[in-house]
C-alpha positions in Angstrom: 81.0 95.4 15.2 84.3 96.0 16.4 87.2 97.4 14.4 90.9 96.8 14.5 93.2 99.7 15.4 95.3 98.7 12.6 92.8 98.6 10.1 90.1 101.4 10.1 89.8 105.4 10.8 90.1 106.9 14.3 87.2 109.7 14.3 85.6 108.6 17.6 87.9 105.8 18.6 89.0 105.8 21.8 91.3 102.8 23.2 91.2 100.8 26.1 93.2 102.4 29.0 94.6 99.1 30.0 94.5 96.9 26.4 95.2 98.8 23.6 94.6 96.0 21.2 91.2 96.0 21.7 88.4 99.3 20.1 85.6 100.0 22.0 82.0 99.9 20.1 81.1 102.9 17.9 77.7 103.4 19.9 80.2 104.1 23.0 82.1 106.5 21.1 79.4 108.2 20.9 77.5 108.0 24.1 81.1 108.8 25.4 81.1 112.3 23.2 77.7 113.2 24.6 79.1 113.0 28.0 81.8 115.3 27.6 79.8 117.9 26.0 77.7 118.2 28.9 80.6 118.5 31.2 82.3 121.2 29.4 78.3 122.9 29.4 78.3 122.7 32.7 82.2 123.8 33.4 81.0 127.1 30.9 77.8 127.6 33.4 80.1 127.2 36.6 82.4 130.0 35.2 79.7 132.6 33.5 77.4 132.4 36.8 80.1 131.9 39.4 79.8 136.2 41.3 76.1 135.2 41.4 76.5 131.6 43.2 79.3 133.1 45.3 77.2 136.0 46.7 74.1 133.2 47.3 76.6 131.3 49.3 78.5 134.1 51.0 74.6 134.8 52.4 74.1 131.2 53.4 77.6 131.0 55.4 76.0 134.2 57.3 73.2 132.7 57.7 74.7 130.0 59.4 77.3 131.7 61.3 74.6 134.1 62.9 73.0 131.0 63.9 75.9 129.0 65.5 76.5 132.4 67.3 73.2 132.4 68.5 73.6 128.8 69.6 76.1 129.6 71.9 74.8 132.1 73.4 71.7 130.5 74.3 74.2 127.4 75.2 76.6 129.7 77.7 73.2 131.3 79.0 72.1 127.7 79.8 75.0 127.4 81.4 75.1 130.0 83.5 71.5 129.2 84.7 72.4 125.7 85.6 75.7 127.2 87.2 73.5 129.3 89.8 71.3 126.2 90.0 73.7 123.9 91.3 75.0 126.6 93.9 71.5 127.5 95.2 71.5 123.6 95.7 74.4 123.0 97.5 73.4 126.1 99.4 77.0 127.4 99.8 80.3 128.1 97.5 82.7 125.0 97.3 80.6 122.9 99.4 82.4 119.7 98.0 86.0 120.8 97.5 86.6 117.2 95.2 83.8 114.6 94.7 85.0 112.0 97.2 81.7 112.4 98.9 80.0 112.6 96.1 80.8 109.5 94.8 79.8 107.8 97.9 76.7 108.3 97.2 77.0 105.8 94.0 77.8 102.6 95.9 77.7 101.1 99.4 80.4 102.2 102.4 81.6 98.8 104.0 82.4 97.6 100.0 85.3 95.2 101.2 82.8 92.9 102.8 81.6 91.0 99.7 85.6 90.7 98.8 85.8 88.5 102.3 83.0 86.0 101.1 85.8 82.9 100.9 88.8 85.0 100.8 89.9 85.4 104.7 93.4 86.4 103.3 92.4 89.0 101.3 93.4 91.4 104.0 97.1 90.9 104.3 100.2 90.9 101.7 101.4 88.6 103.7 100.3 85.2 105.1 98.5 85.7 108.5 100.6 82.9 110.5 103.4 85.1 110.2 102.2 87.3 112.4 103.2 85.3 115.2 101.3 83.3 118.0 97.5 84.5 119.3 97.8 86.0 122.7 94.5 87.1 124.3 93.5 89.7 125.6 92.8 89.4 129.5 91.4 93.0 131.3 93.0 93.9 134.5 89.8 94.9 136.0 86.3 93.7 135.8 84.3 96.5 136.0 81.0 96.5 134.9 80.9 98.5 131.3 79.5 102.2 131.5 78.7 101.7 127.8 77.4 99.6 125.2 80.3 98.1 123.4 78.9 96.4 120.3 80.9 94.0 117.2 80.6 92.5 114.3 81.5 88.9 114.3 83.0 87.6 110.6 82.3 83.7 110.1 85.8 83.9 108.4 87.3 84.3 111.7 86.0 80.5 112.6 88.0 80.2 116.0 88.2 84.0 117.1 85.1 82.8 119.8 87.8 81.3 121.9 89.8 84.4 122.5 87.5 87.0 122.9 87.2 88.7 126.7 83.4 88.4 126.4 83.4 90.8 129.8 84.2 94.0 127.3 81.9 93.1 124.7 77.7 94.1 124.9 76.5 92.6 121.8 77.8 90.5 119.5 75.9 90.4 115.7 76.9 87.3 113.9 77.9 88.4 109.8 76.0 86.9 108.5 72.5 85.7 106.5 73.2 86.8 102.9 70.0 87.4 101.0 68.7 86.0 98.2 67.3 89.9 96.9 64.7 87.3 94.2 63.4 84.9 97.1 64.2 86.5 100.2 66.1 82.9 101.3 69.6 83.1 102.2 72.1 82.7 99.9 73.9 81.3 102.8 73.9 81.6 106.4 77.6 80.1 107.2 78.1 78.2 110.0 75.6 80.1 111.9 73.3 77.2 113.4 76.8 75.4 114.5 78.9 77.9 115.4 79.7 78.0 119.2 80.4 81.4 119.5 76.4 81.7 120.4 76.7 79.0 122.9 79.7 81.3 124.8 77.7 84.4 124.5 74.6 82.7 126.1 76.7 81.7 129.0 76.8 85.3 129.9 73.5 85.9 129.6 72.4 86.4 132.9 74.8 89.7 132.3 73.0 91.5 129.7 75.2 90.2 126.7 73.6 89.7 123.4 74.0 87.6 120.3 72.4 88.7 117.1 71.8 87.7 113.3 73.2 90.4 110.9 71.2 89.6 108.1 72.9 91.7 104.9 72.5 92.6 101.6 74.4 94.9 99.2 73.7 96.6 95.8 71.5 98.9 94.1 70.2 96.9 92.0 69.6 93.9 94.4 68.2 96.2 96.8 66.1 97.9 94.7 65.1 93.8 93.5 64.3 92.4 96.9 62.3 95.6 98.0 59.7 95.7 95.4 58.9 91.5 95.7 56.9 91.9 98.8 56.7 87.9 98.9 60.5 87.9 99.2 60.1 90.3 102.4 57.6 88.1 104.4 60.0 84.6 103.4 63.1 86.9 105.0 61.1 87.7 107.8 60.0 84.6 108.2 63.2 82.3 108.2 65.0 84.9 110.1 62.5 84.7 113.1 63.0 80.9 112.9 66.8 80.6 113.0 67.4 83.4 116.1 64.8 81.3 117.7 66.7 77.6 117.2 69.8 79.2 118.5 68.3 81.3 121.2 69.6 84.3 120.2 68.5 88.4 121.0 67.5 89.8 117.7 68.4 91.2 114.2 71.3 93.3 112.7 69.8 94.4 109.4 72.8 95.6 107.2 70.9 97.2 104.0 73.7 98.9 102.0 72.8 100.7 98.5 69.3 101.6 99.2 67.9 104.5 96.6 65.6 107.2 97.5 63.1 106.0 94.9 62.9 102.6 97.5 62.6 104.8 100.5 58.7 103.9 101.6 59.5 100.5 100.6 62.5 100.3 102.3 61.1 101.9 105.5 58.1 99.7 105.5 59.7 96.6 105.4 61.8 97.3 108.4 58.7 98.3 110.3 57.4 94.8 109.2 60.5 93.1 110.5 60.2 94.9 113.9 56.5 94.2 114.5 56.8 90.6 114.0 60.1 90.3 116.0 58.4 91.5 118.5 55.1 89.8 118.2 56.8 86.9 118.1 59.2 87.2 121.2 58.8 90.8 123.3 62.4 91.1 124.1 64.0 90.3 120.3 66.2 93.6 119.5 66.4 95.2 115.9 69.7 97.4 115.5 70.1 98.8 112.2 73.0 99.5 110.5 73.0 103.1 108.4 75.6 104.7 106.1 77.7 107.8 107.7 75.9 110.0 105.4 72.2 109.3 104.1 72.8 110.5 101.1 69.4 109.5 99.6 67.0 110.4 102.7 65.8 107.0 102.9 65.0 107.1 107.0 62.0 108.2 107.9 62.9 109.0 111.6 59.5 109.2 112.9 58.8 105.7 111.5 61.4 103.6 112.5 63.1 105.3 115.9 60.5 104.2 117.8 60.7 100.5 115.9 64.3 99.9 115.7 66.1 99.4 119.4 69.5 100.6 118.2 71.3 102.6 115.3 74.6 101.9 114.4 76.1 104.3 112.4 79.4 103.0 109.8 81.9 106.0 110.7 84.3 104.7 108.2 85.0 104.9 104.5 84.8 108.5 104.4 88.2 108.2 102.0 88.3 105.1 100.1 88.3 103.1 96.7 86.6 106.0 94.9 88.7 108.8 96.5 90.7 111.4 94.1 93.1 111.6 96.8 94.6 109.7 100.0 92.9 110.5 103.0 91.5 109.3 106.5 89.2 106.1 106.8 87.8 107.7 109.8 88.3 111.6 110.4 86.4 112.5 113.4 86.2 116.3 112.3 87.4 118.3 109.4 88.7 121.7 107.7 89.2 123.2 104.0 91.9 120.3 103.2 88.9 117.6 103.5 85.2 116.6 102.6 83.0 118.6 104.3 81.5 115.4 106.1 83.0 113.7 109.1 82.4 111.4 112.1 81.0 114.7 114.4 79.2 116.2 111.5 77.4 112.6 110.5 76.4 112.0 114.3 75.4 115.5 114.2 73.0 115.0 111.5 71.8 112.2 112.5 70.9 113.2 116.4 69.3 116.2 114.7 66.9 114.5 112.7 65.4 112.5 115.5 67.5 109.7 116.6 68.3 109.7 120.4 71.3 109.5 121.9 70.8 106.5 123.8 70.1 104.5 120.6 72.8 105.7 119.1 75.8 103.4 118.7 78.8 105.0 116.6 81.2 101.9 114.8 84.5 102.4 114.3 87.1 100.6 111.8 89.9 98.1 112.9 91.5 98.7 109.8 93.2 101.0 107.8 93.3 102.3 103.8 96.5 102.6 101.5 96.9 104.4 98.5 99.3 105.3 95.8 100.0 108.9 95.6 101.6 111.4 93.3 103.8 112.9 96.0 104.4 112.0 99.7 102.6 115.0 101.0 99.0 115.3 103.3 95.9 115.8 100.7 97.8 114.2 97.8 96.2 113.3 94.8 96.0 109.2 94.3 96.7 107.5 91.5 95.5 104.3 92.7 93.9 102.0 95.7 96.1 99.8 96.9 94.0 98.6 99.7 93.1 97.4 103.2 94.7 96.2 106.0 93.6 95.2 109.2 95.3 96.4 112.3 97.1 93.3 112.9 98.4 93.9 109.6 99.7 97.9 110.2 100.9 97.0 113.6 103.3 94.2 112.2 104.5 95.8 109.2 104.4 99.1 109.8 106.0 99.7 113.7 109.0 97.0 112.8 110.4 99.3 110.4 112.5 102.2 111.7 112.8 104.2 108.9 109.3 104.5 108.8 107.6 107.5 111.1 103.8 107.5 111.8 102.7 110.9 111.7 99.1 112.6 113.3 96.5 114.9 111.3 95.5 117.2 113.7 92.3 118.2 111.7 91.1 114.5 111.2 92.4 113.1 114.5 94.1 110.7 112.4 97.1 109.2 111.7 99.2 108.1 108.5 102.4 107.1 107.1 103.9 108.4 103.9 106.8 106.1 102.1 108.4 105.2 99.2 108.2 101.6 97.3 110.2 100.2 94.1 108.5 99.5 91.5 110.5 96.4 90.2 108.5 95.7 87.1 108.7 99.6 85.8 111.8 100.2 87.3 110.0 102.8 89.3 109.9 104.7 92.4 106.2 105.1 94.0 104.7 107.7 96.4 102.2 105.5 99.1 100.2 106.6 102.1 98.2 104.8 104.4 95.8 105.8 106.7 94.6 104.2 110.3 93.6 105.2 113.6 96.8 104.7 115.8 96.3 104.0 119.8 96.0 108.0 120.7 93.8 108.6 117.7 91.6 105.6 118.5 91.1 107.0 122.1 90.4 110.4 120.9 87.1 109.3 119.1 86.4 106.9 122.3 86.2 109.9 124.6 84.3 111.5 121.9 81.4 108.7 121.9 81.6 109.6 126.0 81.6 113.1 126.1 78.3 113.4 123.1 76.9 110.3 125.5 75.9 108.3 123.0 74.8 104.4 123.0 78.4 103.2 122.7 81.1 102.0 120.6 80.8 99.7 117.6 83.2 97.5 115.7 84.2 96.6 111.9 85.2 93.9 112.8 86.2 91.8 115.8 89.4 89.4 114.9 90.7 92.5 112.9 93.4 93.0 116.0 93.5 89.5 117.5 97.3 89.7 117.6 97.3 92.6 119.2 95.5 94.6 122.7 96.1 98.3 122.1 92.3 98.7 121.4 91.3 96.7 123.8 93.2 98.4 126.5 91.9 102.0 124.7 88.5 100.3 125.7 89.1 99.2 129.1 90.5 102.4 129.9 87.2 104.6 128.3 84.5 101.6 129.1 85.6 99.6 132.4 86.5 102.5 135.3 84.4 102.5 138.2 82.5 105.5 138.7 83.5 106.2 142.5 80.8 109.2 142.4 77.6 106.9 142.5 78.7 105.1 145.4 76.0 105.7 147.8 77.9 106.4 151.2 76.0 105.8 154.1 74.8 109.0 157.2 78.4 109.7 158.6 77.3 111.4 161.6 79.1 109.4 164.5 81.5 107.9 162.5 85.6 108.4 163.4 86.4 107.0 159.5 84.4 105.7 156.1 86.1 102.7 154.5 84.9 102.0 150.6 85.9 98.6 149.6 85.4 97.1 145.8 85.2 93.7 146.1 85.7 91.6 142.4 84.6 87.7 142.2 85.8 87.6 138.5 83.0 87.9 137.3 81.0 90.9 138.6 82.3 93.6 141.2 80.3 94.9 144.2 80.4 97.8 146.7 81.0 97.7 150.1 80.8 100.2 152.9 81.5 100.0 156.0 82.5 102.0 159.3 85.7 101.6 161.5 86.9 103.1 163.9 90.7 104.9 163.5 92.2 102.2 165.5 90.7 98.7 163.6 91.8 100.7 160.4 95.4 101.3 161.9 96.0 98.0 162.8 94.0 96.6 159.4 96.7 99.1 157.5 99.6 98.1 159.5 98.6 94.3 158.5 97.9 94.7 154.8 101.5 96.7 154.9 103.4 93.9 156.5 101.6 91.1 154.2 102.8 93.4 151.2 106.1 93.7 152.3 106.6 96.9 153.2 107.6 99.1 150.1 108.3 102.9 149.4 105.4 103.6 148.6 103.2 102.1 150.8 105.8 103.5 154.0 104.6 106.8 152.3 100.9 106.3 152.0 101.4 105.0 156.0 102.9 108.1 156.6 100.9 110.0 155.4 97.9 108.5 157.0 99.5 108.9 159.9 99.3 112.8 159.4 95.5 112.7 159.0 95.4 110.6 161.8 97.3 112.9 164.0 95.7 116.2 163.0 92.2 114.9 163.2 93.1 115.0 166.8 93.1 118.9 167.6 92.2 121.2 165.2 95.1 123.6 167.4 97.3 121.4 166.4 96.5 121.8 162.4 96.5 125.3 162.9 100.0 125.8 164.5 101.6 123.5 161.8 100.0 125.6 159.1 101.7 128.8 160.8 105.5 127.2 160.7 105.0 125.8 156.8 103.7 129.4 155.5 105.7 131.3 157.7 109.0 129.3 157.4 108.6 128.9 154.0 108.2 133.0 153.5 111.0 133.8 155.9 113.1 130.5 153.3 112.2 132.6 150.3 113.5 136.2 152.3 116.2 134.9 153.6 117.7 133.7 150.0 117.8 137.5 148.7 120.7 137.9 151.4 123.8 136.9 149.4 125.4 135.4 152.4 122.4 132.9 152.9 122.8 131.8 149.4 126.5 131.6 149.5 126.5 129.1 152.5 123.5 127.0 151.1 125.5 126.5 147.6 129.1 126.9 148.6 128.7 123.5 150.0 127.7 120.3 147.6 126.1 118.9 150.8 124.2 121.7 151.6 122.9 121.7 148.1 121.8 118.5 148.4 120.1 119.0 152.1 118.4 122.1 150.6 117.4 120.0 147.3 116.1 117.4 149.8 113.9 119.7 152.4 112.4 121.1 148.9 111.3 118.2 147.9 109.6 117.0 150.8 107.7 120.4 151.2 106.3 120.4 147.8 105.7 116.7 147.8 103.4 117.5 151.4 102.0 121.2 149.8 100.6 118.8 146.5 99.1 116.2 148.8 97.1 118.9 151.0 95.6 120.6 147.3 95.5 117.2 146.3 97.1 117.8 143.3 97.8 114.5 142.6 97.0 111.7 144.5 99.6 108.8 144.2 102.4 109.2 146.3 105.4 107.9 144.0 104.4 110.6 141.3 104.3 113.0 143.9 107.8 112.5 145.6 109.3 112.4 141.8 107.9 115.5 140.9 108.6 117.2 144.0 112.6 116.2 143.7 112.6 117.3 139.8 111.5 120.4 140.4 113.2 120.9 144.0 116.4 120.0 141.6 115.8 122.7 138.9 115.5 124.9 141.3 118.7 124.8 143.1 120.0 124.2 139.7 119.0 127.7 139.1 119.7 129.4 142.1 123.2 127.7 141.7 124.3 129.2 138.4 122.5 132.6 140.0 125.1 132.6 142.2 128.0 131.0 140.5 127.4 133.8 137.7 127.7 136.5 140.8 130.6 135.1 142.0 132.4 135.3 138.3 131.8 138.9 138.3 132.5 139.8 141.9 136.5 142.1 141.5 
C-alpha cells in the first residue's frame, strides 16, 4: 500500500525523481537498500585489493606490450622478405619508375574503340563539319609498295572508302564483327554485308590488295566467358567463314583484348582451330592477329601460333593513357629513365626474340594523340586527370592554328607534344594541359625504324583519323613508294655507247625498260625533250653537264689535261691569294669581287658534280653560290682589316 508523504514517517522512504507527490512501495525501498550495501562492499573491496589489482593489471599490460613488439618484429621481417621477393621478381632495381606499365596489365590497350560505338563525334570537342572540306589524298607517283601497309577501317567512317588512295594500302580490315561472349554470334557486324569498301578493294585484287573482317571481343570477363564455351567458339568460326565467303573477302583479323594467363591454353587452341578451319575452307584465306604492345599475361604460345598465323599486328600505342599517373608519349619509339621501361623498340624486340619472324610482324601506329590535365607544364608532370584522345585531324586543326602554342619534341621518346594553359571558368582557375602525339617528323622516325628493322610493314589505327590532312600519307609514300633502282637488271654493257633506263607508269603499275642508245641518238632525244619542256635554266644546266660528259668520253687524254688545268689552276689561285697585291686587285673593285664569286661558285659546282655529292643541278648551283659568297665575304673582311691597320 502506498503511504502519502505528508501522513507517514520517512524511514526507508524514497521520493520519485520526477513526481515527488507519489511514494514508492515499501518492498522497493528494501530492495534499493540492499543494492546500496552491495555497492559499498564492492567499493571497499576495490580500495582494499587495489595494490594487488594494479600489480596484476601491470603484468597483463607488460605481456600484451611484449606480444605487440613481437608481432611488429614479425611484421617487419615479413615485409622485408616480401621486398626481397619483389626485387628478385623484377630482376633489377626500380624496374618501374611509376605504375603506368603495371596498370596497363589490368586493362585492354585500345580502350577507346568501345567508346566509339554509335558516337562518331566522340573524338572532338568541336563538330567535324567545322574542320572544313574533305580533300582526298592523291599520290605523286604510282610505284609499287616496298612493304605492307595495313589499316583498320572503322564502321563509323561510312563514306571514307570514296576518298582512300588504295594504291598506298595493301590490306584493309573492316572493324568489326562484335562477338557475343555467351553464344559466339555477332552482337553486330554493322554494314559488313553491304559496305562498298569491300567492292572498292576487290577492284584492285589483281594487284594483291586484301580486305579482312575484324573479329573483336574486349574485356577480361567477356573473353574468359567466351573461351570457356567451346560451342560459342565453334559458332563464331562457322559464322565468320560464311561472312567472308559471302563478300569474297580474303580472311580474318582477330582482335581479342583482355586475355588473362589462366585462359592461355584455351586462347591458343581457339586461334589454332580458327586458322585450321580457315585454311581447310580456302587455302588462300589469311589470319591476322592483333597483339598488345606488351604480352603481360604471357598468353601467346609462339611455337603453336607462329606457323598458323599469317601476320602479327602489334598495337604500338597507348603506352600512356587514361590510367597513367603522368602525361607522356602515346607511342614512344624508345625510352630512358624518364619514361616507363617499355617502348616500341623494346616491345618489338621481345616479340622477335620469342620467335615471331620479321616477315610476319606488322607495327601498328596511332593516328591520334592524347590530352591530360597536369600539375605543371613541365615534361613528365603528374596527371590530374585524363582529358581524352583526339585524332590527327583535330590536333592539326586546333593546335597549328594557334600561334601562341609552340610544338616541342621529346628526343628521348621521339614524340611531339604541346604544353599550354586553359581557363576553368567554373572554378575560376587556370589549368595546365599537355597533348602528346606524333608530328610528321616523329611519324617519319617510326617509319624509318620499321624499314631499318625489315619488319613486314606498317599498321594504322585508324583509317579516317587524318582524312582532312595528307601529312602522314606523304610520309608513307616517301617511305614505301620509292623505286629501288639498285634492283634494276641491266644488260651486258659490252659494245654499247650508253645505257638509258626508262621508267614508264600507266597509272596502275610501273614497269622498267632498259634500252641501248648511241650517243647521237641520246643527244638528239635530249635536245628534243628540252625544246618540248620549254628549255628552263635547270634543264640547260643539265644539258651542259651532259655535253661535258660527252666530250670527256671522246678522249682520255682530254680528261687528263682538263684535270691538270683545274687542279693546278686552283692551287695557283689559292697560293696567289697570299700575296697582298693579288688580294688588293680582286677586292678593291666590287666588279672584280662579283667576278671572283661567280668563278668560285662555278668551280665548286663542277667539283661537286664530279664527285657526285649532289645530283640536282639547281641545288649544286645554289650551294656553290652560297659557299662562294661566304668565302668572298670573309676574305674581303680580312683585306679591309689589313687596310685599316696600315700606317
